[in-house]
C-alpha positions in Angstrom: -116.0 -162.1 -46.1 -116.7 -157.8 -46.0 -120.7 -157.3 -45.2 -122.2 -154.4 -46.4 -125.2 -153.2 -44.6 -127.2 -150.4 -46.3 -130.0 -148.0 -45.4 -129.7 -146.1 -48.4 -127.8 -145.9 -52.4 -124.7 -145.2 -51.5 -124.2 -146.0 -48.0 -122.8 -149.2 -47.0 -121.1 -149.0 -44.0 -118.7 -152.7 -44.5 -118.4 -154.8 -41.9 -115.3 -157.2 -41.8 -113.9 -160.0 -39.0 -110.5 -158.4 -38.1 -108.9 -161.7 -38.8 -110.0 -161.1 -42.7 -109.1 -157.3 -42.4 -105.5 -158.0 -41.1 -104.7 -159.8 -44.0 -106.0 -156.6 -46.9 -102.1 -155.0 -47.1 -103.8 -151.8 -49.0 -106.8 -150.3 -48.8 -109.4 -150.9 -51.2 -110.7 -148.1 -53.6 -114.1 -148.6 -52.1 -113.0 -147.7 -49.1 -111.0 -144.3 -49.0 -114.1 -142.5 -48.1 -114.8 -144.8 -44.7 -114.3 -142.1 -42.3 -115.3 -143.3 -39.0 -114.3 -147.3 -37.3 -115.5 -149.0 -35.2 -113.9 -152.2 -33.3 -116.6 -154.6 -32.0 -117.9 -158.4 -31.0 -121.5 -159.4 -31.3 -122.2 -158.0 -28.4 -120.3 -155.0 -27.3 -118.2 -152.2 -29.1 -115.0 -151.4 -28.0 -113.8 -148.4 -29.4 -115.5 -145.9 -32.2 -112.8 -143.7 -33.6 -112.8 -141.2 -37.0 -110.2 -140.7 -39.4 -110.1 -139.4 -42.5 -108.9 -143.0 -43.7 -110.4 -145.1 -41.7 -108.5 -148.5 -42.7 -105.3 -146.6 -42.3 -106.3 -145.5 -38.6 -107.6 -149.1 -37.7 -103.8 -150.2 -38.6 -101.8 -148.0 -37.3 -103.7 -148.4 -33.8 -103.1 -152.6 -34.7 -99.3 -151.8 -34.8 -99.2 -149.5 -32.2 -100.6 -152.4 -29.8 -97.3 -154.0 -29.9 -95.4 -151.1 -28.7 -98.3 -150.6 -25.7 -99.2 -146.8 -27.6 -102.8 -148.0 -29.1 -104.9 -149.1 -25.8 -107.0 -150.3 -28.1 -104.8 -152.3 -30.5 -102.7 -153.4 -27.4 -106.3 -155.0 -26.2 -106.7 -156.7 -29.8 -102.9 -158.2 -28.9 -103.7 -159.4 -25.1 -106.7 -161.2 -26.4 -105.2 -163.2 -29.6 -106.6 -165.5 -30.4 -110.3 -164.5 -29.5 -110.1 -161.4 -30.7 -109.9 -162.8 -34.5 -113.7 -162.8 -33.5 -114.0 -158.9 -33.0 -115.6 -157.2 -36.2 -114.2 -153.2 -37.6 -116.9 -152.1 -39.5 -116.1 -148.6 -42.1 -118.6 -145.9 -42.4 -119.0 -142.4 -44.0 -120.0 -139.4 -41.9 -121.2 -138.3 -45.5 -124.1 -141.7 -45.7 -127.1 -140.7 -45.0 -127.2 -141.4 -41.5 -125.7 -138.2 -40.5 -127.0 -135.6 -42.2 -129.5 -134.6 -39.3 -126.4 -133.8 -37.7 -124.2 -131.9 -41.2 -122.6 -135.2 -41.8 -119.7 -133.3 -40.4 -117.5 -136.1 -38.4 -116.6 -134.9 -35.4 -120.3 -134.6 -34.7 -121.3 -137.8 -36.5 -117.9 -139.6 -34.2 -119.6 -138.6 -30.9 -123.2 -139.9 -32.4 -121.0 -143.5 -32.6 -120.0 -143.0 -29.2 -123.3 -141.9 -27.5 -125.1 -144.4 -29.6 -122.5 -147.4 -29.2 -121.9 -146.9 -25.6 -117.5 -148.6 -26.4 -116.3 -149.8 -23.4 -112.9 -147.3 -24.3 -114.3 -144.1 -25.1 -113.9 -142.2 -22.5 -114.7 -139.0 -23.8 -118.2 -137.4 -24.8 -119.2 -141.2 -23.4 -121.4 -140.6 -20.2 -121.8 -144.6 -20.0 -119.0 -146.7 -21.0 -120.0 -150.3 -21.5 -118.9 -152.5 -18.4 -115.2 -154.4 -20.6 -117.3 -158.3 -20.5 -115.0 -160.4 -18.0 -114.9 -163.0 -21.0 -112.1 -160.5 -22.1 -108.6 -159.6 -20.7 -107.9 -155.6 -19.6 -106.3 -153.7 -21.9 -103.6 -153.5 -19.7 -102.8 -157.3 -19.8 -99.2 -158.7 -20.6 -99.4 -160.9 -23.8 -100.3 -163.8 -23.2 -98.2 -164.9 -26.2 -95.9 -162.9 -28.0 -95.9 -163.4 -31.5 -94.7 -160.6 -34.4 -97.3 -159.8 -36.8 -95.8 -162.0 -39.5 -97.3 -164.8 -36.7 -100.2 -163.6 -36.1 -101.3 -162.9 -39.9 -100.5 -166.5 -40.5 -102.6 -168.2 -37.7 -105.3 -165.7 -39.2 -104.8 -167.1 -42.5 -105.9 -170.4 -41.3 -108.8 -169.7 -39.9 -109.9 -168.4 -42.9 -108.9 -170.4 -44.8 -110.4 -173.2 -41.9 -114.0 -170.7 -42.2 -113.9 -170.8 -46.4 -113.5 -174.5 -45.9 -116.2 -175.8 -44.4 -118.7 -172.8 -45.9 -117.6 -174.4 -48.7 -118.4 -178.1 -48.2 -121.9 -176.5 -46.5 -122.7 -175.7 -50.0 -121.6 -178.8 -51.5 -123.4 -180.6 -48.8 -127.1 -178.4 -49.4 -126.2 -178.6 -53.4 -126.3 -182.6 -52.7 -129.8 -182.4 -51.1 
């Protein structure tokens, strides 16, 4: 499930596992104000970007990855199924966190790049984080060429397994 991380009342950053993100076809209304995005795992940011509609731009990267038009998109698919555990973070340059830089979108993106030191952002990033050895580089060939529909089906099965596990754990806790 997506999590909301908030510093202020209306500043709710969305963090959602990639395997859940790719199951959402239409941008939820509450996410339409989000203009910043981060691809990451639990310990490292891979890429920070901006767009007037971050949800759609993340999808552009994912779809472009199949055809070599997006470095981060290709990286996601060549590391599938491990990349199912990546997270997508969506936030807004209008949040209080970016007030000191005038809530400017370009400045907010620069701030996130400098704070996160993502692996694949080279512009405005003095020290990109080295890609962990556990991942294939973004120029690697796909290990298993799959259609988007097959990958979505794999993500659906993984989400269902996660949800079933959580449900069973909650039932065990209620039985105590």
